[in-house]
C-alpha positions as CSV (number, residue, x, y, z in Angstrom):
1,M,3.5,46.6,23.5
2,M,2.7,43.0,24.5
3,S,-0.3,44.4,26.5
4,D,-1.4,46.4,23.4
5,A,-1.2,43.3,21.3
6,A,-3.3,41.3,23.8
7,H,-6.0,44.1,23.7
8,S,-6.2,43.8,19.9
9,I,-6.9,40.0,20.3
10,I,-9.7,40.9,22.7
11,D,-11.1,43.3,20.1
12,L,-11.6,40.4,17.7
13,F,-13.6,38.6,20.3
14,S,-15.7,41.6,21.1
15,T,-16.5,42.3,17.5
16,T,-17.7,38.7,17.1
17,I,-20.1,39.2,20.0
18,A,-21.4,42.4,18.4
19,I,-22.0,40.7,15.1
20,I,-23.8,37.8,16.7
21,G,-26.0,40.2,18.7
22,I,-26.9,42.3,15.6
23,K,-27.6,39.1,13.6
24,I,-30.0,37.7,16.3
25,A,-31.7,41.1,16.8
26,G,-32.4,41.3,13.1
27,K,-34.3,38.0,13.0
28,K,-38.1,38.1,12.3
29,P,-40.6,37.4,15.0
30,D,-41.3,33.7,15.6
31,K,-43.5,31.6,17.9
32,E,-41.1,31.9,20.9
33,H,-40.5,35.7,20.3
34,P,-43.7,37.1,18.8
35,Y,-42.5,40.7,19.5
36,G,-39.2,40.2,17.7
37,H,-35.6,39.8,18.9
38,E,-34.4,43.4,19.2
39,R,-33.5,43.0,22.9
40,F,-30.7,40.5,22.1
41,E,-28.6,43.5,20.9
42,P,-28.5,45.3,24.3
43,V,-27.7,41.9,25.8
44,A,-24.6,41.8,23.5
45,T,-23.9,45.4,24.5
46,I,-23.9,44.6,28.2
47,I,-21.3,41.8,27.5
48,L,-19.2,44.3,25.5
49,S,-19.4,46.9,28.3
50,A,-18.1,44.3,30.7
51,L,-15.2,43.6,28.4
52,V,-14.5,47.4,28.2
53,F,-14.7,47.7,32.0
54,A,-12.3,44.8,32.5
55,T,-9.9,46.2,30.0
56,G,-9.9,49.5,31.9
57,I,-9.3,47.8,35.2
58,L,-6.4,45.7,33.8
59,I,-4.7,48.8,32.3
60,G,-5.1,50.8,35.5
61,W,-4.0,48.0,37.7
62,A,-0.9,47.3,35.7
63,G,0.0,51.0,35.9
64,F,-0.6,51.1,39.7
65,I,1.5,47.9,40.3
66,R,4.5,49.3,38.3
67,I,4.4,52.6,40.3
68,F,4.1,50.6,43.6
69,T,6.9,48.2,42.8
70,G,9.1,50.5,40.8
71,D,9.5,47.8,38.2
72,Y,9.1,49.5,34.8
73,G,11.1,47.0,32.8
74,E,13.6,48.3,30.3
75,I,13.9,48.8,26.6
76,I,17.2,47.4,25.5
77,A,16.7,47.4,21.7
78,F,14.4,48.4,18.9
79,G,13.2,51.5,20.8
80,L,12.5,53.6,17.7
81,L,10.9,50.6,16.0
82,A,8.6,50.0,18.9
83,L,7.8,53.8,19.0
84,S,6.9,53.7,15.3
85,A,4.7,50.6,15.8
86,A,2.8,52.4,18.6
87,V,2.2,55.5,16.3
88,I,0.9,53.3,13.5
89,S,-1.3,51.4,15.9
90,I,-2.9,54.7,17.2
91,I,-3.6,55.9,13.7
92,L,-5.1,52.6,12.5
93,K,-7.3,52.1,15.6
94,E,-8.6,55.7,15.6
95,T,-9.5,55.4,11.9
96,L,-11.2,52.1,12.5
97,Y,-13.2,53.7,15.4
98,W,-14.7,56.4,13.1
99,Y,-15.5,53.8,10.4
100,V,-17.3,51.5,12.8
101,R,-19.0,54.4,14.6
102,A,-20.4,55.6,11.3
103,A,-21.7,52.2,10.5
104,A,-23.3,52.0,14.0
105,K,-25.0,55.3,13.6
106,K,-26.3,54.3,10.2
107,I,-28.0,51.2,11.4
108,D,-28.6,52.5,14.9
109,S,-26.8,49.6,16.6
110,S,-25.8,50.0,20.3
111,A,-23.8,46.8,20.2
112,L,-21.7,48.0,17.2
113,L,-21.3,51.5,18.8
114,A,-20.0,49.7,22.0
115,D,-17.6,47.7,19.9
116,A,-16.4,50.9,18.2
117,W,-15.7,52.4,21.6
118,H,-13.9,49.3,22.7
119,G,-11.6,49.6,19.6
120,R,-11.0,53.3,20.4
121,L,-10.1,52.5,24.0
122,D,-7.6,49.9,22.6
123,G,-6.2,52.9,20.7
124,L,-5.9,54.8,23.9
125,S,-3.9,52.0,25.4
126,S,-1.6,52.3,22.3
127,I,-1.2,56.0,23.4
128,G,-0.1,54.7,26.8
129,S,2.4,52.4,25.0
130,F,3.8,55.3,23.0
131,I,4.2,57.4,26.1
132,G,5.8,54.6,28.0
133,I,8.2,53.8,25.3
134,L,9.1,57.5,24.8
135,G,9.4,58.0,28.5
136,A,11.7,55.0,28.8
137,L,13.9,56.3,25.9
138,L,14.1,59.7,27.6
139,G,14.8,58.2,31.0
140,F,11.2,58.6,32.5
141,P,9.6,55.2,32.5
142,M,7.0,56.2,35.1
143,L,5.2,58.1,32.4
144,D,3.8,54.9,31.1
145,S,2.2,54.0,34.4
146,I,0.7,57.5,34.9
147,A,-0.8,57.4,31.4
148,A,-2.2,54.0,32.1
149,I,-4.1,55.1,35.2
150,I,-5.5,58.2,33.4
151,I,-6.6,56.1,30.5
152,C,-8.2,53.7,32.9
153,L,-10.5,56.4,34.2
154,F,-11.7,57.3,30.7
155,I,-12.3,53.6,29.9
156,L,-14.3,53.0,33.0
157,R,-16.5,56.1,32.4
158,A,-17.2,54.9,28.8
159,A,-18.0,51.3,30.0
160,I,-20.5,52.6,32.6
161,T,-22.2,54.9,30.0
162,I,-22.5,52.0,27.5
163,F,-23.9,49.7,30.2
164,M,-26.5,52.1,31.4
165,D,-27.7,52.7,27.8
166,A,-28.2,48.9,27.3
167,I,-30.0,48.5,30.6
168,G,-32.4,51.2,29.6
169,K,-33.3,49.3,26.5
170,L,-33.9,46.1,28.4
171,T,-36.1,47.6,31.2
172,D,-38.8,49.4,29.2
173,Q,-37.3,52.9,29.7
174,S,-39.3,55.6,28.1
175,C,-38.1,57.9,25.3
176,D,-36.6,61.2,26.2
177,D,-38.8,64.3,26.8
178,T,-38.0,65.8,23.4
179,I,-39.3,62.8,21.4
180,M,-42.3,62.6,23.7
181,E,-43.2,66.2,23.2
182,E,-42.8,65.9,19.4
183,M,-45.1,62.9,19.4
184,R,-47.7,64.7,21.4
185,K,-47.7,67.7,19.0
186,I,-48.0,65.4,15.9
187,I,-50.9,63.4,17.5
188,L,-52.8,66.5,18.5
189,A,-52.4,67.9,15.0
190,Q,-54.4,65.1,13.5
191,K,-58.0,65.7,12.3
192,S,-60.7,65.0,14.9
193,V,-58.2,64.4,17.8
194,E,-59.5,66.6,20.6
195,G,-56.9,65.7,23.2
196,I,-54.6,63.0,24.7
197,D,-55.5,61.2,27.9
198,E,-52.3,59.3,28.1
199,L,-49.1,58.8,26.1
200,R,-46.6,56.1,27.0
201,T,-43.4,54.9,25.2
202,R,-40.9,52.1,26.0
203,L,-37.7,51.2,24.4
204,F,-37.4,47.7,22.9
205,G,-33.8,47.3,21.9
206,N,-33.2,50.1,19.4
207,R,-37.0,50.3,18.6
208,I,-39.9,52.0,20.3
209,Y,-43.4,50.9,21.3
210,V,-46.0,53.6,21.7
211,D,-49.3,53.4,23.6
212,V,-51.6,56.4,23.3
213,E,-55.2,57.2,24.4
214,I,-56.8,59.9,22.3
215,L,-60.0,61.9,23.0
216,V,-62.6,61.9,20.2
217,A,-66.1,63.4,20.1
218,S,-68.7,60.8,21.1
219,S,-70.8,61.8,18.1
220,H,-68.5,59.9,15.7
221,S,-69.5,56.5,14.6
222,L,-67.4,53.4,15.4
223,I,-66.1,53.3,11.8
224,E,-65.1,57.0,12.0
225,A,-63.4,56.5,15.4
226,H,-61.5,53.6,13.9
227,D,-60.4,55.7,11.0
228,I,-59.2,58.5,13.3
229,A,-57.2,56.0,15.4
230,Q,-55.7,54.4,12.2
231,N,-54.6,57.8,11.0
232,V,-52.9,58.5,14.3
233,H,-51.2,55.1,14.2
234,D,-50.0,55.5,10.6
235,T,-48.8,59.1,11.2
236,V,-46.7,58.3,14.3
237,E,-45.0,55.3,12.6
238,E,-44.3,57.4,9.5
239,H,-42.8,60.4,11.4
240,F,-40.8,58.2,13.8
241,P,-38.9,55.4,11.9
242,K,-37.8,53.8,15.2
243,V,-41.4,53.1,16.3
244,K,-42.0,49.4,15.8
245,H,-45.7,49.7,16.7
246,C,-48.2,52.3,17.9
247,M,-51.2,51.2,19.8
248,V,-54.1,53.8,19.7
249,H,-57.1,53.6,22.1
250,V,-60.0,55.9,21.6
251,N,-61.8,57.6,24.6
252,P,-65.1,59.4,23.8
253,I,-65.7,62.9,25.0
């Protein structure tokens, strides 16, 4: 239960990091950052993933040490009270997870989603506390340590997933094939677009940059070619709200 309380304190720290990351990412472009500040959010997400990973290691290590040393401690009083506290903690943290997760999905925030997972993992540690307390009351204190090690593995997996997602948003990773194919179809459907020479995308935080080279008949005037490119630009940004900017280059046939 003391460990569970410590994890809740860490949650306050991680939520503060998430809020700071989201606030900075939402700032308008300035002289030093003319393309915006969206990448500050995945930076915050990486910090949060490190906290999640460290939490998992600590939980697993504590369980391993107790099994290795055989020192499980003892519950000498307030056993049922501690058990009730663990149940309440599990319910509250799971409820908070779904609330924060919904908010993260609504604003498409990887940092807030990472923080939601961190809170849920804290709830998993509460399950470990519940199992440990119940096991001790029933005469099987080792259950706490076994639960801690299993929970550790789930936490580490979640931390790595969160980390890799943030890295992708910092290293110009392209969109997935489904989005790329949908973009290609929409662009080719525009009037006077005869083909696509090249289509590239890159993630910029939770936004997307698009570079496309379209094929247009050489008989079009410069003004007409510009209007065709402008239409492709506007259509892509309209159909894909995450697109921050679409750069269109015209190649004549």
